N, CA, C and O atoms as a GROMACS GRO file, in nm:
protein
  516
    1MET      N    1  -8.766   0.070   1.212
    1MET     CA    2  -8.671   0.051   1.318
    1MET      C    3  -8.710   0.141   1.436
    1MET      O    4  -8.734   0.261   1.416
    2SER      N    5  -8.718   0.087   1.553
    2SER     CA    6  -8.755   0.162   1.672
    2SER      C    7  -8.631   0.188   1.758
    2SER      O    8  -8.545   0.101   1.773
    3TYR      N    9  -8.624   0.306   1.811
    3TYR     CA   10  -8.510   0.342   1.895
    3TYR      C   11  -8.551   0.360   2.041
    3TYR      O   12  -8.476   0.417   2.121
    4GLY      N   13  -8.669   0.312   2.076
    4GLY     CA   14  -8.714   0.323   2.214
    4GLY      C   15  -8.766   0.462   2.246
    4GLY      O   16  -8.830   0.527   2.164
    5LYS      N   17  -8.738   0.506   2.367
    5LYS     CA   18  -8.788   0.634   2.415
    5LYS      C   19  -8.737   0.749   2.328
    5LYS      O   20  -8.620   0.753   2.291
    6ARG      N   21  -8.826   0.841   2.298
    6ARG     CA   22  -8.786   0.960   2.222
    6ARG      C   23  -8.709   1.055   2.313
    6ARG      O   24  -8.743   1.074   2.429
    7MET      N   25  -8.607   1.114   2.258
    7MET     CA   26  -8.532   1.211   2.336
    7MET      C   27  -8.583   1.351   2.305
    7MET      O   28  -8.640   1.375   2.199
    8ASP      N   29  -8.561   1.443   2.398
    8ASP     CA   30  -8.600   1.582   2.378
    8ASP      C   31  -8.509   1.648   2.276
    8ASP      O   32  -8.389   1.620   2.271
    9TRP      N   33  -8.565   1.733   2.196
    9TRP     CA   34  -8.489   1.817   2.102
    9TRP      C   35  -8.513   1.960   2.146
    9TRP      O   36  -8.627   2.008   2.142
   10LYS      N   37  -8.411   2.027   2.187
   10LYS     CA   38  -8.425   2.163   2.238
   10LYS      C   39  -8.342   2.257   2.151
   10LYS      O   40  -8.224   2.235   2.128
   11ILE      N   41  -8.407   2.363   2.105
   11ILE     CA   42  -8.336   2.461   2.022
   11ILE      C   43  -8.232   2.531   2.108
   11ILE      O   44  -8.263   2.579   2.217
   12GLU      N   45  -8.109   2.537   2.058
   12GLU     CA   46  -7.996   2.590   2.134
   12GLU      C   47  -7.957   2.731   2.091
   12GLU      O   48  -7.932   2.817   2.175
   13LEU      N   49  -7.951   2.755   1.959
   13LEU     CA   50  -7.890   2.878   1.910
   13LEU      C   51  -7.954   2.921   1.778
   13LEU      O   52  -7.971   2.840   1.687
   14ILE      N   53  -7.989   3.048   1.769
   14ILE     CA   54  -8.048   3.104   1.648
   14ILE      C   55  -7.959   3.218   1.600
   14ILE      O   56  -7.935   3.312   1.675
   15PRO      N   57  -7.909   3.211   1.476
   15PRO     CA   58  -7.827   3.321   1.424
   15PRO      C   59  -7.914   3.442   1.388
   15PRO      O   60  -8.020   3.428   1.327
   16VAL      N   61  -7.867   3.559   1.427
   16VAL     CA   62  -7.938   3.684   1.396
   16VAL      C   63  -7.840   3.773   1.320
   16VAL      O   64  -7.739   3.816   1.375
   17PRO      N   65  -7.870   3.801   1.192
   17PRO     CA   66  -7.778   3.881   1.111
   17PRO      C   67  -7.785   4.029   1.146
   17PRO      O   68  -7.894   4.087   1.152
   18VAL      N   69  -7.669   4.090   1.168
   18VAL     CA   70  -7.662   4.232   1.203
   18VAL      C   71  -7.552   4.300   1.122
   18VAL      O   72  -7.461   4.234   1.070
   19THR      N   73  -7.561   4.432   1.112
   19THR     CA   74  -7.459   4.508   1.039
   19THR      C   75  -7.348   4.558   1.131
   19THR      O   76  -7.234   4.572   1.088
   20ASP      N   77  -7.382   4.586   1.256
   20ASP     CA   78  -7.286   4.640   1.352
   20ASP      C   79  -7.294   4.556   1.479
   20ASP      O   80  -7.389   4.570   1.556
   21VAL      N   81  -7.198   4.470   1.500
   21VAL     CA   82  -7.201   4.374   1.610
   21VAL      C   83  -7.206   4.443   1.745
   21VAL      O   84  -7.285   4.405   1.832
   22ASP      N   85  -7.123   4.545   1.765
   22ASP     CA   86  -7.120   4.612   1.896
   22ASP      C   87  -7.251   4.685   1.925
   22ASP      O   88  -7.300   4.683   2.039
   23ARG      N   89  -7.309   4.749   1.823
   23ARG     CA   90  -7.439   4.817   1.841
   23ARG      C   91  -7.546   4.715   1.876
   23ARG      O   92  -7.626   4.738   1.967
   24ALA      N   93  -7.550   4.603   1.804
   24ALA     CA   94  -7.650   4.500   1.829
   24ALA      C   95  -7.631   4.438   1.968
   24ALA      O   96  -7.729   4.415   2.039
   25LYS      N   97  -7.507   4.412   2.006
   25LYS     CA   98  -7.480   4.355   2.138
   25LYS      C   99  -7.530   4.449   2.247
   25LYS      O  100  -7.594   4.405   2.343
   26ALA      N  101  -7.502   4.578   2.234
   26ALA     CA  102  -7.547   4.676   2.333
   26ALA      C  103  -7.700   4.682   2.339
   26ALA      O  104  -7.757   4.693   2.447
   27PHE      N  105  -7.765   4.673   2.225
   27PHE     CA  106  -7.911   4.673   2.219
   27PHE      C  107  -7.967   4.554   2.296
   27PHE      O  108  -8.053   4.570   2.383
   28TYR      N  109  -7.919   4.435   2.266
   28TYR     CA  110  -7.972   4.316   2.331
   28TYR      C  111  -7.941   4.314   2.480
   28TYR      O  112  -8.022   4.266   2.559
   29GLU      N  113  -7.826   4.364   2.520
   29GLU     CA  114  -7.797   4.373   2.664
   29GLU      C  115  -7.892   4.472   2.731
   29GLU      O  116  -7.936   4.448   2.843
   30ARG      N  117  -7.924   4.583   2.663
   30ARG     CA  118  -8.018   4.682   2.718
   30ARG      C  119  -8.156   4.620   2.737
   30ARG      O  120  -8.225   4.652   2.833
   31VAL      N  121  -8.196   4.531   2.646
   31VAL     CA  122  -8.325   4.463   2.656
   31VAL      C  123  -8.326   4.364   2.772
   31VAL      O  124  -8.432   4.330   2.824
   32GLY      N  125  -8.208   4.318   2.814
   32GLY     CA  126  -8.199   4.226   2.927
   32GLY      C  127  -8.135   4.092   2.895
   32GLY      O  128  -8.129   4.004   2.981
   33PHE      N  129  -8.085   4.076   2.771
   33PHE     CA  130  -8.017   3.953   2.734
   33PHE      C  131  -7.882   3.948   2.805
   33PHE      O  132  -7.818   4.051   2.827
   34ASN      N  133  -7.839   3.828   2.840
   34ASN     CA  134  -7.707   3.809   2.900
   34ASN      C  135  -7.606   3.781   2.789
   34ASN      O  136  -7.629   3.698   2.702
   35ALA      N  137  -7.493   3.851   2.794
   35ALA     CA  138  -7.385   3.825   2.698
   35ALA      C  139  -7.302   3.709   2.751
   35ALA      O  140  -7.219   3.726   2.840
   36ASP      N  141  -7.325   3.590   2.696
   36ASP     CA  142  -7.259   3.469   2.742
   36ASP      C  143  -7.116   3.459   2.690
   36ASP      O  144  -7.024   3.422   2.764
   37HIS      N  145  -7.097   3.492   2.563
   37HIS     CA  146  -6.966   3.482   2.499
   37HIS      C  147  -6.948   3.597   2.401
   37HIS      O  148  -7.043   3.640   2.336
   38ASP      N  149  -6.826   3.645   2.390
   38ASP     CA  150  -6.788   3.739   2.285
   38ASP      C  151  -6.644   3.705   2.252
   38ASP      O  152  -6.551   3.747   2.321
   39HIS      N  153  -6.626   3.629   2.146
   39HIS     CA  154  -6.494   3.576   2.117
   39HIS      C  155  -6.460   3.593   1.969
   39HIS      O  156  -6.536   3.550   1.882
   40ALA      N  157  -6.347   3.656   1.943
   40ALA     CA  158  -6.296   3.664   1.806
   40ALA      C  159  -6.215   3.536   1.783
   40ALA      O  160  -6.103   3.524   1.833
   41VAL      N  161  -6.272   3.444   1.709
   41VAL     CA  162  -6.208   3.316   1.684
   41VAL      C  163  -6.084   3.336   1.597
   41VAL      O  164  -5.976   3.284   1.626
   42HIS      N  165  -6.101   3.414   1.492
   42HIS     CA  166  -5.992   3.457   1.404
   42HIS      C  167  -6.045   3.572   1.320
   42HIS      O  168  -6.164   3.604   1.327
   43GLU      N  169  -5.960   3.634   1.243
   43GLU     CA  170  -6.004   3.747   1.161
   43GLU      C  171  -6.120   3.701   1.072
   43GLU      O  172  -6.110   3.602   1.001
   44GLY      N  173  -6.230   3.776   1.079
   44GLY     CA  174  -6.348   3.742   1.000
   44GLY      C  175  -6.448   3.653   1.071
   44GLY      O  176  -6.555   3.625   1.016
   45LEU      N  177  -6.416   3.608   1.193
   45LEU     CA  178  -6.510   3.526   1.269
   45LEU      C  179  -6.514   3.572   1.415
   45LEU      O  180  -6.422   3.546   1.493
   46ARG      N  181  -6.621   3.640   1.448
   46ARG     CA  182  -6.647   3.684   1.586
   46ARG      C  183  -6.779   3.624   1.628
   46ARG      O  184  -6.880   3.639   1.559
   47PHE      N  185  -6.781   3.557   1.741
   47PHE     CA  186  -6.896   3.483   1.791
   47PHE      C  187  -6.945   3.551   1.919
   47PHE      O  188  -6.875   3.551   2.020
   48VAL      N  189  -7.066   3.609   1.914
   48VAL     CA  190  -7.126   3.674   2.030
   48VAL      C  191  -7.258   3.604   2.060
   48VAL      O  192  -7.353   3.615   1.984
   49GLN      N  193  -7.261   3.532   2.172
   49GLN     CA  194  -7.381   3.459   2.212
   49GLN      C  195  -7.452   3.537   2.321
   49GLN      O  196  -7.391   3.577   2.420
   50LEU      N  197  -7.582   3.558   2.303
   50LEU     CA  198  -7.664   3.632   2.398
   50LEU      C  199  -7.789   3.548   2.430
   50LEU      O  200  -7.847   3.487   2.342
   51THR      N  201  -7.828   3.547   2.558
   51THR     CA  202  -7.942   3.466   2.600
   51THR      C  203  -8.048   3.554   2.664
   51THR      O  204  -8.020   3.630   2.756
   52PRO      N  205  -8.173   3.543   2.614
   52PRO     CA  206  -8.284   3.617   2.676
   52PRO      C  207  -8.304   3.571   2.820
   52PRO      O  208  -8.270   3.458   2.855
   53PRO      N  209  -8.359   3.658   2.905
   53PRO     CA  210  -8.381   3.622   3.045
   53PRO      C  211  -8.464   3.494   3.058
   53PRO      O  212  -8.574   3.486   3.003
   54GLY      N  213  -8.413   3.395   3.129
   54GLY     CA  214  -8.485   3.272   3.156
   54GLY      C  215  -8.492   3.173   3.041
   54GLY      O  216  -8.558   3.070   3.053
   55SER      N  217  -8.425   3.202   2.931
   55SER     CA  218  -8.434   3.115   2.813
   55SER      C  219  -8.325   3.008   2.812
   55SER      O  220  -8.214   3.030   2.860
   56ALA      N  221  -8.360   2.892   2.758
   56ALA     CA  222  -8.261   2.787   2.736
   56ALA      C  223  -8.201   2.800   2.596
   56ALA      O  224  -8.102   2.733   2.565
   57CYS      N  225  -8.260   2.885   2.513
   57CYS     CA  226  -8.212   2.906   2.376
   57CYS      C  227  -8.150   3.044   2.366
   57CYS      O  228  -8.201   3.141   2.423
   58SER      N  229  -8.039   3.053   2.295
   58SER     CA  230  -7.966   3.178   2.279
   58SER      C  231  -7.971   3.224   2.133
   58SER      O  232  -8.014   3.150   2.044
   59ILE      N  233  -7.927   3.347   2.112
   59ILE     CA  234  -7.903   3.396   1.976
   59ILE      C  235  -7.754   3.415   1.960
   59ILE      O  236  -7.681   3.427   2.058
   60VAL      N  237  -7.709   3.417   1.835
   60VAL     CA  238  -7.569   3.446   1.807
   60VAL      C  239  -7.564   3.555   1.702
   60VAL      O  240  -7.630   3.547   1.598
   61ILE      N  241  -7.484   3.658   1.730
   61ILE     CA  242  -7.455   3.763   1.634
   61ILE      C  243  -7.304   3.765   1.616
   61ILE      O  244  -7.232   3.701   1.692
   62GLY      N  245  -7.258   3.835   1.518
   62GLY     CA  246  -7.114   3.845   1.502
   62GLY      C  247  -7.073   3.862   1.357
   62GLY      O  248  -7.153   3.902   1.272
   63GLU      N  249  -6.949   3.831   1.332
   63GLU     CA  250  -6.894   3.837   1.196
   63GLU      C  251  -6.868   3.694   1.151
   63GLU      O  252  -6.816   3.613   1.227
   64GLY      N  253  -6.905   3.665   1.026
   64GLY     CA  254  -6.882   3.531   0.973
   64GLY      C  255  -6.975   3.426   1.029
   64GLY      O  256  -6.944   3.307   1.023
   65ILE      N  257  -7.089   3.467   1.082
   65ILE     CA  258  -7.182   3.376   1.148
   65ILE      C  259  -7.288   3.323   1.052
   65ILE      O  260  -7.317   3.203   1.051
   66THR      N  261  -7.346   3.410   0.973
   66THR     CA  262  -7.456   3.371   0.885
   66THR      C  263  -7.452   3.452   0.756
   66THR      O  264  -7.399   3.563   0.753
   67ASN      N  265  -7.507   3.395   0.651
   67ASN     CA  266  -7.518   3.466   0.524
   67ASN      C  267  -7.653   3.534   0.509
   67ASN      O  268  -7.679   3.598   0.406
   68LYS      N  269  -7.739   3.522   0.609
   68LYS     CA  270  -7.870   3.588   0.604
   68LYS      C  271  -7.850   3.739   0.596
   68LYS      O  272  -7.751   3.792   0.646
   69THR      N  273  -7.944   3.807   0.534
   69THR     CA  274  -7.942   3.952   0.523
   69THR      C  275  -7.988   4.014   0.654
   69THR      O  276  -8.092   3.974   0.706
   70PRO      N  277  -7.914   4.111   0.709
   70PRO     CA  278  -7.959   4.178   0.831
   70PRO      C  279  -8.101   4.232   0.815
   70PRO      O  280  -8.137   4.288   0.712
   71GLY      N  281  -8.179   4.212   0.920
   71GLY     CA  282  -8.318   4.258   0.919
   71GLY      C  283  -8.418   4.155   0.871
   71GLY      O  284  -8.537   4.184   0.866
   72THR      N  285  -8.372   4.035   0.836
   72THR     CA  286  -8.464   3.934   0.782
   72THR      C  287  -8.503   3.826   0.882
   72THR      O  288  -8.592   3.745   0.854
   73GLN      N  289  -8.439   3.822   0.998
   73GLN     CA  290  -8.469   3.717   1.096
   73GLN      C  291  -8.595   3.752   1.173
   73GLN      O  292  -8.615   3.867   1.212
   74GLU      N  293  -8.680   3.652   1.193
   74GLU     CA  294  -8.801   3.667   1.274
   74GLU      C  295  -8.797   3.563   1.384
   74GLU      O  296  -8.774   3.444   1.358
   75ILE      N  297  -8.818   3.606   1.508
   75ILE     CA  298  -8.812   3.515   1.622
   75ILE      C  299  -8.933   3.540   1.711
   75ILE      O  300  -8.969   3.654   1.737
   76GLN      N  301  -8.995   3.431   1.757
   76GLN     CA  302  -9.106   3.442   1.851
   76GLN      C  303  -9.067   3.372   1.979
   76GLN      O  304  -9.012   3.261   1.977
   77VAL      N  305  -9.095   3.437   2.091
   77VAL     CA  306  -9.068   3.378   2.221
   77VAL      C  307  -9.194   3.388   2.308
   77VAL      O  308  -9.283   3.468   2.280
   78VAL      N  309  -9.200   3.306   2.410
   78VAL     CA  310  -9.312   3.306   2.503
   78VAL      C  311  -9.270   3.379   2.629
   78VAL      O  312  -9.161   3.357   2.682
   79VAL      N  313  -9.358   3.466   2.678
   79VAL     CA  314  -9.335   3.539   2.803
   79VAL      C  315  -9.455   3.514   2.895
   79VAL      O  316  -9.563   3.476   2.849
   80ALA      N  317  -9.435   3.534   3.022
   80ALA     CA  318  -9.542   3.512   3.119
   80ALA      C  319  -9.646   3.622   3.116
   80ALA      O  320  -9.764   3.597   3.144
   81ASP      N  321  -9.606   3.746   3.082
   81ASP     CA  322  -9.695   3.861   3.093
   81ASP      C  323  -9.660   3.961   2.982
   81ASP      O  324  -9.551   4.019   2.981
   82ALA      N  325  -9.752   3.980   2.889
   82ALA     CA  326  -9.726   4.070   2.774
   82ALA      C  327  -9.706   4.214   2.820
   82ALA      O  328  -9.618   4.283   2.769
   83GLN      N  329  -9.787   4.260   2.915
   83GLN     CA  330  -9.775   4.398   2.961
   83GLN      C  331  -9.641   4.421   3.031
   83GLN      O  332  -9.576   4.524   3.008
   84ALA      N  333  -9.600   4.328   3.114
   84ALA     CA  334  -9.471   4.342   3.183
   84ALA      C  335  -9.356   4.340   3.083
   84ALA      O  336  -9.259   4.415   3.098
   85ALA      N  337  -9.365   4.255   2.981
   85ALA     CA  338  -9.261   4.250   2.878
   85ALA      C  339  -9.256   4.381   2.801
   85ALA      O  340  -9.148   4.433   2.774
   86ARG      N  341  -9.373   4.435   2.766
   86ARG     CA  342  -9.378   4.563   2.694
   86ARG      C  343  -9.318   4.675   2.779
   86ARG      O  344  -9.242   4.758   2.729
   87THR      N  345  -9.352   4.677   2.906
   87THR     CA  346  -9.298   4.779   2.997
   87THR      C  347  -9.146   4.767   3.006
   87THR      O  348  -9.077   4.868   3.007
   88GLN      N  349  -9.094   4.644   3.014
   88GLN     CA  350  -8.949   4.623   3.020
   88GLN      C  351  -8.882   4.680   2.895
   88GLN      O  352  -8.777   4.744   2.904
   89LEU      N  353  -8.942   4.656   2.778
   89LEU     CA  354  -8.887   4.710   2.653
   89LEU      C  355  -8.889   4.862   2.652
   89LEU      O  356  -8.789   4.926   2.620
   90LEU      N  357  -9.004   4.920   2.689
   90LEU     CA  358  -9.015   5.066   2.689
   90LEU      C  359  -8.918   5.129   2.788
   90LEU      O  360  -8.857   5.232   2.759
   91ASP      N  361  -8.903   5.067   2.906
   91ASP     CA  362  -8.809   5.117   3.006
   91ASP      C  363  -8.664   5.113   2.955
   91ASP      O  364  -8.580   5.192   2.998
   92ALA      N  365  -8.636   5.019   2.864
   92ALA     CA  366  -8.502   5.007   2.806
   92ALA      C  367  -8.484   5.099   2.685
   92ALA      O  368  -8.379   5.097   2.620
   93GLY      N  369  -8.587   5.178   2.655
   93GLY     CA  370  -8.578   5.270   2.541
   93GLY      C  371  -8.604   5.204   2.407
   93GLY      O  372  -8.564   5.257   2.303
   94VAL      N  373  -8.670   5.089   2.408
   94VAL     CA  374  -8.699   5.016   2.285
   94VAL      C  375  -8.843   5.045   2.243
   94VAL      O  376  -8.934   5.039   2.325
   95GLU      N  377  -8.862   5.076   2.116
   95GLU     CA  378  -8.996   5.097   2.063
   95GLU      C  379  -9.067   4.963   2.056
   95GLU      O  380  -9.019   4.870   1.992
   96ALA      N  381  -9.183   4.953   2.122
   96ALA     CA  382  -9.259   4.829   2.127
   96ALA      C  383  -9.403   4.857   2.089
   96ALA      O  384  -9.456   4.965   2.116
   97SER      N  385  -9.466   4.761   2.025
   97SER     CA  386  -9.605   4.776   1.983
   97SER      C  387  -9.697   4.779   2.104
   97SER      O  388  -9.659   4.744   2.216
   98GLU      N  389  -9.819   4.822   2.079
   98GLU     CA  390  -9.925   4.803   2.177
   98GLU      C  391  -9.948   4.653   2.186
   98GLU      O  392  -9.900   4.578   2.101
   99ILE      N  393 -10.020   4.608   2.286
   99ILE     CA  394 -10.048   4.465   2.300
   99ILE      C  395 -10.154   4.425   2.198
   99ILE      O  396 -10.262   4.484   2.193
  100ASP      N  397 -10.123   4.325   2.119
  100ASP     CA  398 -10.212   4.271   2.017
  100ASP      C  399 -10.282   4.149   2.078
  100ASP      O  400 -10.218   4.045   2.098
  101VAL      N  401 -10.411   4.161   2.107
  101VAL     CA  402 -10.486   4.055   2.173
  101VAL      C  403 -10.548   3.964   2.067
  101VAL      O  404 -10.627   4.009   1.984
  102GLN      N  405 -10.511   3.837   2.071
  102GLN     CA  406 -10.563   3.735   1.980
  102GLN      C  407 -10.617   3.620   2.064
  102GLN      O  408 -10.579   3.604   2.180
  103PRO      N  409 -10.706   3.539   2.008
  103PRO     CA  410 -10.759   3.424   2.085
  103PRO      C  411 -10.650   3.327   2.131
  103PRO      O  412 -10.670   3.256   2.229
  104TRP      N  413 -10.536   3.324   2.062
  104TRP     CA  414 -10.429   3.229   2.094
  104TRP      C  415 -10.315   3.293   2.173
  104TRP      O  416 -10.210   3.231   2.193
  105GLY      N  417 -10.335   3.416   2.219
  105GLY     CA  418 -10.234   3.480   2.302
  105GLY      C  419 -10.231   3.630   2.284
  105GLY      O  420 -10.294   3.686   2.194
  106HIS      N  421 -10.157   3.695   2.372
  106HIS     CA  422 -10.135   3.839   2.365
  106HIS      C  423  -9.993   3.861   2.315
  106HIS      O  424  -9.900   3.798   2.364
  107PHE      N  425  -9.977   3.951   2.218
  107PHE     CA  426  -9.849   3.969   2.152
  107PHE      C  427  -9.796   4.111   2.166
  107PHE      O  428  -9.871   4.208   2.167
  108VAL      N  429  -9.664   4.121   2.178
  108VAL     CA  430  -9.592   4.249   2.173
  108VAL      C  431  -9.482   4.231   2.070
  108VAL      O  432  -9.414   4.129   2.068
  109TYR      N  433  -9.466   4.331   1.983
  109TYR     CA  434  -9.367   4.322   1.876
  109TYR      C  435  -9.262   4.432   1.890
  109TYR      O  436  -9.293   4.544   1.931
  110PHE      N  437  -9.139   4.398   1.856
  110PHE     CA  438  -9.033   4.498   1.850
  110PHE      C  439  -8.930   4.454   1.749
  110PHE      O  440  -8.930   4.340   1.705
  111ARG      N  441  -8.840   4.546   1.712
  111ARG     CA  442  -8.733   4.517   1.616
  111ARG      C  443  -8.600   4.562   1.675
  111ARG      O  444  -8.593   4.657   1.753
  112ASP      N  445  -8.494   4.491   1.636
  112ASP     CA  446  -8.361   4.535   1.677
  112ASP      C  447  -8.315   4.646   1.582
  112ASP      O  448  -8.386   4.678   1.487
  113PRO      N  449  -8.198   4.706   1.604
  113PRO     CA  450  -8.153   4.817   1.520
  113PRO      C  451  -8.140   4.784   1.371
  113PRO      O  452  -8.144   4.874   1.288
  114ASP      N  453  -8.126   4.656   1.337
  114ASP     CA  454  -8.117   4.617   1.196
  114ASP      C  455  -8.252   4.579   1.136
  114ASP      O  456  -8.261   4.553   1.016
  115GLY      N  457  -8.357   4.577   1.218
  115GLY     CA  458  -8.490   4.543   1.167
  115GLY      C  459  -8.529   4.398   1.185
  115GLY      O  460  -8.637   4.359   1.141
  116ASN      N  461  -8.444   4.317   1.250
  116ASN     CA  462  -8.484   4.180   1.282
  116ASN      C  463  -8.604   4.189   1.376
  116ASN      O  464  -8.603   4.268   1.470
  117SER      N  465  -8.707   4.109   1.351
  117SER     CA  466  -8.831   4.126   1.426
  117SER      C  467  -8.850   4.019   1.533
  117SER      O  468  -8.817   3.901   1.516
  118TRP      N  469  -8.904   4.065   1.643
  118TRP     CA  470  -8.931   3.980   1.760
  118TRP      C  471  -9.079   3.988   1.793
  118TRP      O  472  -9.140   4.095   1.789
  119SER      N  473  -9.136   3.874   1.825
  119SER     CA  474  -9.275   3.865   1.868
  119SER      C  475  -9.274   3.799   2.006
  119SER      O  476  -9.223   3.688   2.022
  120LEU      N  477  -9.328   3.868   2.103
  120LEU     CA  478  -9.338   3.815   2.238
  120LEU      C  479  -9.482   3.772   2.260
  120LEU      O  480  -9.573   3.854   2.250
  121GLN      N  481  -9.504   3.645   2.290
  121GLN     CA  482  -9.638   3.592   2.305
  121GLN      C  483  -9.663   3.547   2.448
  121GLN      O  484  -9.587   3.467   2.503
  122ALA      N  485  -9.769   3.598   2.509
  122ALA     CA  486  -9.812   3.553   2.641
  122ALA      C  487  -9.935   3.464   2.622
  122ALA      O  488 -10.035   3.505   2.564
  123ILE      N  489  -9.924   3.340   2.672
  123ILE     CA  490 -10.030   3.241   2.657
  123ILE      C  491 -10.073   3.198   2.798
  123ILE      O  492  -9.992   3.151   2.877
  124GLU      N  493 -10.202   3.213   2.828
  124GLU     CA  494 -10.252   3.178   2.962
  124GLU      C  495 -10.220   3.033   2.998
  124GLU      O  496 -10.189   3.005   3.114
  125SER      N  497 -10.228   2.942   2.902
  125SER     CA  498 -10.206   2.800   2.932
  125SER      C  499 -10.059   2.767   2.950
  125SER      O  500 -10.026   2.656   2.992
  126ARG      N  501  -9.970   2.861   2.919
  126ARG     CA  502  -9.825   2.840   2.936
  126ARG      C  503  -9.768   2.961   3.008
  126ARG      O  504  -9.688   3.035   2.950
  127PRO      N  505  -9.808   2.984   3.134
  127PRO     CA  506  -9.769   3.106   3.203
  127PRO      C  507  -9.618   3.121   3.227
  127PRO      O  508  -9.570   3.233   3.248
  128ASN      N  509  -9.546   3.013   3.225
  128ASN     CA  510  -9.401   3.024   3.249
  128ASN      C  511  -9.318   3.023   3.122
  128ASN      O  512  -9.196   3.016   3.127
  129GLY      N  513  -9.385   3.028   3.008
  129GLY     CA  514  -9.314   3.031   2.881
  129GLY      C  515  -9.261   2.898   2.839
  129GLY      O  516  -9.198   2.888   2.734
   0.00000   0.00000   0.00000
């Protein structure tokens, strides 16, 4: 069965498990994420949506959001410039790796306070991410 033109599928939201919602929210805001929503839906459910600069995809932290263990989420994003991204992290007081140069891109790694890991990849063929 054919449905004609394929539609775009765009990732909207990734849950990130944390132990302390306010600490994690402050960390991500310090990195430059925008706090889009912070809403206590009811006791046991707090929804905090944060969006990285220029991203169409957000993360969600909070209470009652995911059963994943804090520190187990891994996320990779594309940035225009690995050195500029690393400098932004260091300026925000975040420990960031040296730039890892690979044939498929330049990478910078960091972790949030719970140990969730982030990989920032700069790819020459995709300069705008």
